[in-house]
Backbone as numpy.savetxt, mean C-alpha at the origin, in Angstrom:
# Nx Ny Nz CAx CAy CAz Cx Cy Cz
-21.66 37.45 77.20 -21.89 36.25 76.38 -21.26 35.08 77.11
-22.00 34.01 77.12 -21.50 32.84 77.82 -20.28 32.26 77.10
-19.35 31.70 77.88 -18.13 31.14 77.26 -18.41 30.06 76.23
-19.43 29.24 76.44 -19.72 28.15 75.51 -20.19 28.70 74.16
-21.06 29.77 74.24 -21.55 30.37 72.99 -20.41 31.05 72.25
-19.49 31.72 72.97 -18.35 32.39 72.35 -17.44 31.39 71.65
-17.25 30.24 72.28 -16.39 29.21 71.68 -16.99 28.68 70.39
-18.32 28.53 70.40 -19.00 28.01 69.20 -18.89 29.00 68.05
-19.06 30.29 68.33 -18.96 31.29 67.29 -17.54 31.37 66.72
-16.57 31.26 67.59 -15.17 31.30 67.13 -14.85 30.12 66.21
-15.35 28.93 66.57 -15.11 27.73 65.76 -15.78 27.85 64.39
-17.01 28.43 64.37 -17.73 28.62 63.11 -16.98 29.59 62.21
-16.41 30.66 62.81 -15.68 31.64 62.01 -14.43 31.02 61.39
-13.72 30.19 62.13 -12.53 29.54 61.60 -12.86 28.58 60.47
-13.98 27.88 60.61 -14.40 26.96 59.56 -14.75 27.72 58.29
-15.41 28.87 58.45 -15.78 29.67 57.29 -14.55 30.18 56.57
-13.56 30.62 57.30 -12.33 31.12 56.70 -11.61 30.00 55.97
-11.57 28.81 56.62 -10.89 27.67 55.99 -11.56 27.23 54.71
-12.87 27.21 54.68 -13.60 26.80 53.47 -13.42 27.82 52.36
-13.35 29.09 52.73 -13.22 30.11 51.71 -11.87 30.06 51.01
-10.84 29.59 51.67 -9.50 29.55 51.07 -9.20 28.24 50.35
-10.08 27.23 50.42 -9.80 25.94 49.83 -10.10 25.98 48.32
-9.20 25.40 47.50 -9.38 25.32 46.05 -9.50 23.87 45.65
-10.31 23.59 44.60 -10.45 22.20 44.16 -9.11 21.66 43.70
-8.83 20.45 44.10 -7.56 19.83 43.71 -7.67 19.28 42.30
-6.65 19.54 41.47 -6.64 19.04 40.10 -6.00 17.66 40.08
-6.42 16.81 39.12 -5.85 15.48 39.06 -4.36 15.53 38.75
-3.64 14.63 39.33 -2.19 14.63 39.17 -1.82 14.21 37.75
-0.80 14.87 37.19 -0.31 14.51 35.86 0.54 13.25 35.98
0.29 12.28 35.13 1.00 11.01 35.19 1.54 10.65 33.81
2.36 9.63 33.76 2.93 9.13 32.51 2.12 7.93 32.04
1.89 7.90 30.73 1.18 6.78 30.11 2.13 6.13 29.09
2.25 4.82 29.17 3.06 4.09 28.21 2.31 3.97 26.88
3.02 4.21 25.77 2.43 4.14 24.43 3.26 3.20 23.57
2.59 2.31 22.86 3.24 1.40 21.92 2.82 1.80 20.51
3.77 2.35 19.73 3.50 2.78 18.36 3.87 1.65 17.41
3.00 1.40 16.43 3.26 0.39 15.40 3.02 1.04 14.04
4.08 1.09 13.22 4.00 1.73 11.90 4.10 0.66 10.81
3.14 0.66 9.91 3.13 -0.27 8.78 2.83 0.49 7.49
3.19 -0.14 6.37 2.86 0.43 5.07 1.47 -0.03 4.66
1.01 0.44 3.48 -0.32 0.06 3.03 -0.38 -1.39 2.58
0.78 -2.07 2.49 0.77 -3.51 2.23 1.15 -4.29 3.49
0.96 -3.64 4.65 1.11 -4.27 5.97 2.54 -4.72 6.25
3.52 -3.97 5.77 4.91 -4.25 6.08 5.42 -3.21 7.09
6.31 -3.65 7.99 6.85 -2.75 9.00 7.63 -1.62 8.34
7.48 -0.41 8.89 8.17 0.77 8.34 9.11 1.32 9.42
10.38 1.40 9.07 11.39 1.92 9.98 11.57 3.43 9.75
11.89 4.15 10.84 12.22 5.57 10.71 11.03 6.50 10.69
9.88 6.05 11.19 8.71 6.93 11.31 8.84 7.73 12.60
8.91 9.04 12.49 9.02 9.88 13.68 7.64 10.26 14.20
7.50 10.24 15.52 6.20 10.49 16.15 6.35 11.59 17.20
5.40 12.51 17.18 5.38 13.62 18.13 4.03 13.66 18.82
4.04 13.87 20.14 2.81 13.97 20.91 2.79 15.31 21.63
1.78 16.14 21.31 1.64 17.46 21.94 2.94 18.25 21.83
3.54 18.24 20.62 4.76 18.99 20.31 6.00 18.42 20.99
5.90 17.23 21.61 7.05 16.59 22.23 7.47 15.39 21.39
8.74 15.40 20.98 9.25 14.32 20.13 9.35 13.03 20.95
8.70 11.97 20.45 8.73 10.69 21.16 9.84 9.78 20.65
10.22 9.93 19.38 11.26 9.06 18.83 10.87 8.56 17.45
11.62 7.55 16.97 11.37 6.97 15.65 11.23 5.46 15.77
10.48 4.89 14.86 10.23 3.45 14.90 11.49 2.68 14.52
11.60 1.47 15.04 12.75 0.59 14.78 12.55 -0.16 13.48
13.47 -1.07 13.18 13.35 -1.89 11.98 12.12 -2.78 12.02
11.59 -3.01 13.21 10.36 -3.79 13.37 9.12 -2.92 13.23
9.33 -1.61 13.02 8.20 -0.70 12.87 7.54 -0.33 14.18
8.25 -0.49 15.32 7.66 -0.23 16.63 8.43 0.85 17.37
7.75 1.47 18.31 8.34 2.50 19.17 7.62 2.48 20.50
8.41 2.38 21.58 7.86 2.47 22.93 8.20 3.83 23.50
7.18 4.52 24.04 7.40 5.86 24.55 6.47 6.13 25.72
6.68 7.27 26.37 5.83 7.71 27.48 5.27 9.08 27.14
3.99 9.25 27.43 3.31 10.53 27.21 2.73 10.98 28.54
3.06 12.22 28.95 2.55 12.76 30.20 1.24 13.49 29.96
0.32 13.35 30.90 -0.96 14.03 30.80 -1.91 13.58 31.88
-3.14 14.02 31.76 -4.18 13.68 32.72 -5.06 12.57 32.17
-5.60 11.80 33.03 -6.52 10.73 32.64 -7.69 11.32 31.85
-7.93 10.73 30.67 -9.01 11.20 29.81 -8.63 12.31 28.86
-7.42 12.82 28.97 -6.97 13.91 28.09 -6.74 13.40 26.67
-7.04 14.23 25.68 -6.79 13.91 24.27 -5.56 14.68 23.81
-4.59 13.95 23.27 -3.31 14.53 22.87 -3.20 14.54 21.35
-2.84 15.69 20.79 -2.65 15.79 19.34 -1.34 15.11 18.95
-1.37 14.34 17.87 -0.22 13.58 17.41 0.23 14.08 16.04
1.53 13.96 15.77 2.09 14.28 14.46 2.98 13.12 14.04
2.86 12.73 12.76 3.59 11.56 12.25 4.30 11.97 10.96
5.59 11.64 10.85 6.36 11.89 9.64 6.95 10.58 9.15
6.54 10.15 7.96 7.02 8.90 7.38 8.33 9.15 6.64
9.17 8.12 6.48 10.46 8.30 5.80 10.29 8.46 4.29
11.41 8.67 3.60 11.40 8.83 2.14 10.81 7.59 1.48
10.04 7.84 0.43 9.37 6.75 -0.27 7.96 6.48 0.23
7.54 7.22 1.28 6.21 7.03 1.85 5.51 8.38 1.97
4.19 8.32 2.05 3.37 9.51 2.22 2.91 9.58 3.67
3.21 10.70 4.34 2.80 10.87 5.73 1.31 11.15 5.82
0.63 10.62 6.84 -0.79 10.91 7.00 -1.02 12.40 7.27
-1.98 12.98 6.56 -2.24 14.42 6.72 -2.86 14.73 8.08
-3.76 13.88 8.53 -4.45 14.12 9.81 -4.38 12.86 10.66
-3.26 12.62 11.31 -3.19 11.43 12.17 -4.16 11.56 13.34
-4.70 10.44 13.75 -5.69 10.47 14.83 -5.03 10.88 16.14
-5.83 11.48 17.02 -5.34 11.89 18.34 -5.24 10.68 19.25
-4.52 10.86 20.36 -4.34 9.80 21.34 -5.07 10.19 22.62
-5.96 9.32 23.08 -6.69 9.57 24.32 -5.99 8.84 25.46
-5.61 9.57 26.47 -4.88 8.99 27.60 -5.85 8.31 28.55
-5.71 7.03 28.65 -6.58 6.25 29.54 -5.83 5.02 30.00
-6.24 4.46 31.09 -5.58 3.28 31.62 -6.17 2.04 30.97
-5.31 1.28 30.32 -5.75 0.02 29.71 -5.20 -1.12 30.55
-6.09 -2.01 30.98 -5.67 -3.12 31.84 -5.99 -4.45 31.17
-5.09 -5.40 31.37 -5.27 -6.73 30.79 -6.35 -7.47 31.54
-7.16 -8.21 30.79 -8.22 -9.00 31.41 -7.59 -10.13 32.21
-8.13 -10.38 33.38 -7.64 -11.47 34.22 -6.57 -11.04 35.18
-5.50 -10.44 34.67 -4.38 -10.05 35.53 -4.56 -8.65 36.10
-5.25 -7.78 35.35 -5.42 -6.41 35.80 -4.20 -5.55 35.64
-3.18 -6.05 34.98 -1.96 -5.26 34.78 -2.19 -4.15 33.76
-1.52 -3.04 33.99 -1.64 -1.91 33.07 -0.89 -2.22 31.78
-1.55 -2.03 30.64 -0.95 -2.27 29.34 -0.71 -0.95 28.62
0.29 -0.89 27.75 0.55 0.37 27.01 -0.58 0.67 26.04
-0.78 1.94 25.76 -1.77 2.35 24.78 -1.26 2.06 23.37
-2.08 1.45 22.56 -1.69 1.12 21.20 -1.99 2.29 20.27
-1.00 2.65 19.46 -1.18 3.73 18.48 -0.62 3.24 17.15
-1.51 3.00 16.19 -1.13 2.46 14.89 -1.01 3.57 13.85
0.02 3.47 13.02 0.31 4.46 11.98 0.42 3.73 10.64
-0.19 4.29 9.60 -0.06 3.72 8.25 0.63 4.73 7.35
1.74 4.30 6.72 2.47 5.12 5.75 2.22 4.55 4.36
1.54 5.30 3.52 1.26 4.83 2.16 2.51 4.94 1.30
2.79 3.91 0.53 3.95 3.93 -0.37 3.70 4.87 -1.55
4.76 5.53 -2.01 4.65 6.39 -3.18 4.64 5.60 -4.48
5.02 4.33 -4.41 4.99 3.46 -5.59 4.24 2.19 -5.25
3.98 1.40 -6.26 3.30 0.12 -6.06 3.90 -0.91 -6.99
3.72 -2.17 -6.63 4.29 -3.28 -7.38 3.24 -3.88 -8.31
3.68 -4.10 -9.54 2.80 -4.68 -10.56 3.48 -5.93 -11.13
2.74 -7.01 -11.23 3.22 -8.23 -11.87 2.38 -8.47 -13.11
3.05 -8.58 -14.26 2.37 -8.83 -15.53 2.62 -10.28 -15.94
1.54 -11.02 -16.13 1.64 -12.41 -16.57 1.09 -12.50 -17.99
1.94 -12.92 -18.91 1.57 -13.00 -20.33 1.47 -14.47 -20.73
0.37 -14.80 -21.38 0.19 -16.14 -21.94 -0.30 -15.97 -23.38
0.66 -16.08 -24.30 0.35 -15.86 -25.71 0.58 -17.17 -26.46
-0.39 -18.05 -26.40 -0.24 -19.35 -27.06 -0.10 -19.15 -28.56
0.86 -19.84 -29.11 1.12 -19.71 -30.54 2.09 -18.62 -30.89
2.66 -17.94 -29.87 3.60 -16.85 -30.15 4.85 -17.00 -29.30
5.69 -18.00 -29.59 6.95 -18.13 -28.85 7.95 -17.07 -29.28
8.87 -16.76 -28.36 9.96 -15.81 -28.64 9.43 -14.47 -29.18
8.38 -13.98 -28.54 7.76 -12.72 -28.97 8.03 -11.63 -27.93
8.53 -10.47 -28.33 8.80 -9.38 -27.38 7.52 -8.89 -26.70
7.65 -8.59 -25.40 6.55 -8.02 -24.61 6.91 -6.58 -24.31
6.06 -5.64 -24.73 6.28 -4.22 -24.48 5.33 -3.74 -23.40
5.86 -2.97 -22.47 5.03 -2.36 -21.42 5.25 -0.87 -21.47
4.18 -0.15 -21.76 4.24 1.31 -21.96 5.28 1.67 -23.01
5.36 0.83 -24.05 6.24 1.11 -25.16 7.67 0.64 -25.01
8.02 0.05 -23.86 9.39 -0.41 -23.62 9.43 -1.94 -23.56
10.42 -2.50 -24.23 10.55 -3.96 -24.22 11.03 -4.41 -22.84
10.22 -5.26 -22.19 10.52 -5.71 -20.83 10.79 -7.21 -20.75
10.35 -7.99 -21.72 10.52 -9.44 -21.65 10.28 -10.04 -23.02
10.52 -11.35 -23.13 10.26 -12.11 -24.34 9.59 -13.42 -23.94
8.56 -13.81 -24.63 7.87 -15.05 -24.29 8.78 -16.25 -24.53
8.56 -17.32 -23.75 9.35 -18.53 -23.93 8.76 -19.38 -25.05
9.21 -20.64 -25.14 8.75 -21.50 -26.23 7.26 -21.82 -26.14
6.67 -21.58 -24.95 5.23 -21.80 -24.77 4.43 -20.52 -24.86
5.09 -19.41 -25.17 4.40 -18.12 -25.27 4.10 -17.49 -23.92
4.89 -17.83 -22.88 4.64 -17.34 -21.53 5.77 -16.42 -21.10
5.40 -15.34 -20.39 6.39 -14.40 -19.85 5.83 -13.76 -18.58
6.73 -13.41 -17.66 6.35 -12.72 -16.42 7.25 -11.51 -16.24
6.64 -10.40 -15.84 7.38 -9.15 -15.64 6.97 -8.54 -14.31
7.94 -8.16 -13.48 7.69 -7.46 -12.22 8.08 -6.00 -12.39
7.16 -5.09 -12.06 7.39 -3.66 -12.25 7.09 -2.89 -10.97
7.74 -1.75 -10.85 7.40 -0.78 -9.80 6.99 0.50 -10.50
5.75 0.93 -10.25 5.22 2.11 -10.93 4.82 3.16 -9.91
4.73 4.39 -10.36 4.32 5.49 -9.50 2.88 5.29 -9.04
2.63 5.68 -7.79 1.30 5.48 -7.21 0.21 6.20 -8.00
0.58 7.31 -8.65 -0.40 8.11 -9.37 -0.55 7.71 -10.83
0.17 6.68 -11.27 0.05 6.23 -12.66 -1.37 5.69 -12.88
-2.11 6.22 -13.87 -3.51 5.80 -14.03 -3.67 4.46 -14.71
-2.71 4.08 -15.56 -2.90 2.85 -16.34 -1.55 2.33 -16.83
-1.57 1.13 -17.39 -0.39 0.54 -17.99 -0.83 -0.18 -19.26
0.00 -0.09 -20.31 -0.33 -0.69 -21.60 0.64 -1.83 -21.89
0.08 -2.95 -22.36 0.88 -4.14 -22.67 0.68 -4.46 -24.15
1.80 -4.67 -24.86 1.76 -5.01 -26.29 2.58 -6.26 -26.54
2.14 -7.06 -27.50 2.95 -8.14 -28.04 3.45 -7.69 -29.41
4.76 -7.64 -29.56 5.35 -7.17 -30.82 5.56 -8.37 -31.75
4.62 -8.55 -32.66 4.69 -9.67 -33.61 5.16 -9.23 -34.99
5.75 -8.04 -35.06 6.13 -7.50 -36.37 7.19 -8.36 -37.06
7.96 -9.17 -36.29 8.98 -10.00 -36.92 8.39 -11.24 -37.59
7.13 -11.53 -37.29 6.49 -12.72 -37.88 5.11 -12.29 -38.40
5.06 -11.86 -39.62 3.82 -11.33 -40.19 2.76 -12.40 -40.41
3.11 -13.66 -40.21 2.11 -14.71 -40.39 1.22 -14.87 -39.16
1.62 -14.26 -38.03 0.82 -14.38 -36.80 -0.42 -13.50 -36.88
-1.53 -14.03 -36.39 -2.80 -13.31 -36.37 -3.41 -13.45 -34.97
-3.81 -12.31 -34.31 -3.75 -10.92 -34.83 -2.33 -10.35 -34.69
-2.07 -9.32 -35.45 -0.78 -8.67 -35.42 -0.74 -7.64 -34.29
0.35 -7.69 -33.51 0.63 -6.70 -32.45 -0.58 -6.48 -31.52
-1.11 -7.52 -30.89 -2.25 -7.32 -29.97 -1.83 -6.46 -28.78
-2.75 -5.63 -28.31 -2.45 -4.68 -27.24 -3.63 -4.60 -26.28
-3.30 -4.23 -25.03 -4.35 -4.07 -24.03 -3.91 -3.04 -23.00
-4.85 -2.20 -22.53 -4.57 -1.19 -21.52 -5.33 -1.52 -20.25
-4.63 -1.49 -19.12 -5.23 -1.84 -17.83 -5.28 -0.60 -16.94
-6.43 -0.37 -16.31 -6.57 0.72 -15.35 -6.04 0.26 -14.00
-5.17 1.07 -13.39 -4.54 0.71 -12.13 -5.31 1.30 -10.95
-5.22 0.61 -9.82 -5.79 1.08 -8.57 -4.65 1.37 -7.60
-4.98 1.98 -6.49 -3.95 2.40 -5.53 -3.50 1.24 -4.65
-3.17 0.13 -5.26 -2.65 -1.02 -4.54 -1.88 -1.91 -5.51
-1.14 -2.88 -4.98 -0.40 -3.81 -5.82 -1.38 -4.62 -6.67
-0.94 -4.97 -7.88 -1.84 -5.66 -8.81 -1.12 -6.75 -9.58
-1.89 -7.74 -10.01 -1.43 -8.76 -10.95 -2.26 -8.62 -12.22
-1.60 -8.34 -13.33 -2.27 -8.14 -14.60 -2.03 -9.36 -15.49
-3.11 -9.95 -15.98 -3.01 -11.15 -16.81 -3.35 -10.77 -18.25
-2.38 -10.98 -19.13 -2.56 -10.71 -20.56 -2.58 -12.08 -21.25
-3.74 -12.50 -21.68 -3.89 -13.79 -22.33 -4.40 -13.59 -23.75
-3.66 -14.09 -24.69 -3.99 -13.87 -26.10 -3.58 -15.11 -26.90
-4.53 -15.66 -27.64 -4.23 -16.79 -28.53 -3.93 -16.24 -29.92
-2.85 -16.73 -30.50 -2.47 -16.31 -31.85 -2.39 -17.54 -32.76
-2.65 -17.31 -34.00 -2.58 -18.38 -35.00 -1.80 -17.88 -36.20
-1.54 -18.75 -37.12 -0.79 -18.38 -38.31 -1.68 -18.46 -39.54
-1.46 -17.53 -40.44 -2.19 -17.56 -41.69 -1.76 -18.79 -42.50
-2.74 -19.39 -43.15 -2.42 -20.53 -44.01 -1.68 -20.04 -45.24
-0.61 -20.71 -45.55 0.16 -20.31 -46.72 -0.59 -20.73 -47.99
-0.63 -19.86 -48.95 -1.33 -20.23 -50.19 -0.60 -21.37 -50.90
-1.38 -22.28 -51.39 -0.80 -23.42 -52.10 -0.43 -23.01 -53.52
0.72 -23.46 -53.90 1.18 -23.17 -55.26 0.60 -24.21 -56.22
-0.10 -23.74 -57.19 -0.70 -24.65 -58.18 0.28 -24.87 -59.32
0.41 -26.13 -59.66 1.30 -26.46 -60.77 0.64 -26.06 -62.10
1.49 -25.54 -62.96 0.97 -25.16 -64.29 0.52 -26.40 -65.06
-0.66 -26.33 -65.61 -1.21 -27.45 -66.37 -0.72 -27.38 -67.80
-0.03 -28.40 -68.18 0.49 -28.42 -69.55 -0.59 -28.89 -70.51
-0.58 -28.26 -71.63 -1.54 -28.70 -72.67 -1.15 -30.09 -73.17
-2.16 -30.92 -73.35 -1.84 -32.28 -73.82 -1.11 -32.25 -75.15
-0.17 -33.16 -75.27 0.61 -33.23 -76.51 -0.22 -33.85 -77.61
-0.29 -33.13 -78.68 -1.08 -33.64 -79.81 -0.18 -34.45 -80.74
-0.63 -35.62 -81.04 0.11 -36.47 -81.97 -0.52 -36.37 -83.34
0.22 -35.78 -84.20 -0.30 -35.61 -85.59 0.28 -36.75 -86.42
-0.60 -37.52 -86.97 -0.11 -38.64 -87.82 0.61 -38.08 -89.05
1.65 -38.70 -89.37 2.43 -38.30 -90.56 2.40 -39.43 -91.59
2.35 -39.00 -92.78 2.30 -39.95 -93.89 3.70 -40.37 -94.28
3.86 -41.64 -94.27 5.15 -42.17 -94.67 5.11 -42.60 -96.12
6.00 -42.13 -96.92 6.05 -42.54 -98.34 6.96 -43.78 -98.48
């Protein structure tokens, strides 16, 4: 065999061996910056929300409701997240996953952190009751059977309440039992609540019964009987 042909065959054999041993290279694992923002259902910052990514604890949110962390993974990978809200809040049952991708600012091209927003629903809600009972000054206001306020000289009262999130309704009564001349007596209203803060307006006009007039007794006219004088 000619030396040139032998050299060519040897080179081909080495190339075949090298190709057979080569494995596809996997993408390198990198760190991705994540900016967590936790708010309540009334859009207030929530402190102390703990966040976990792929079973790795990232930390807890600050008083500003934010947390900066790093998550390791591959570009395009989806990471399962777990969120635990502090006492007084309801943790999301199925928090959304985080997709690892490079986010760059327009114009500058700088890499920006991935935004991950968390909402913690409050276990309670705030209710404001505004009462306007014209004609009923100094009248007790009952809410769910409990005296919470008294109307002023104009029949106006305001009450701020915190109720359980699962409370279906609230009842408002005006207790007019101390003044039986007011009409209607003890007006009441029930309001259906929704899963958010509410302002309830109770407006009721009251009047007084007219007092019966006392009629003076009519005296019979005095009869003058003429008398005979002797």
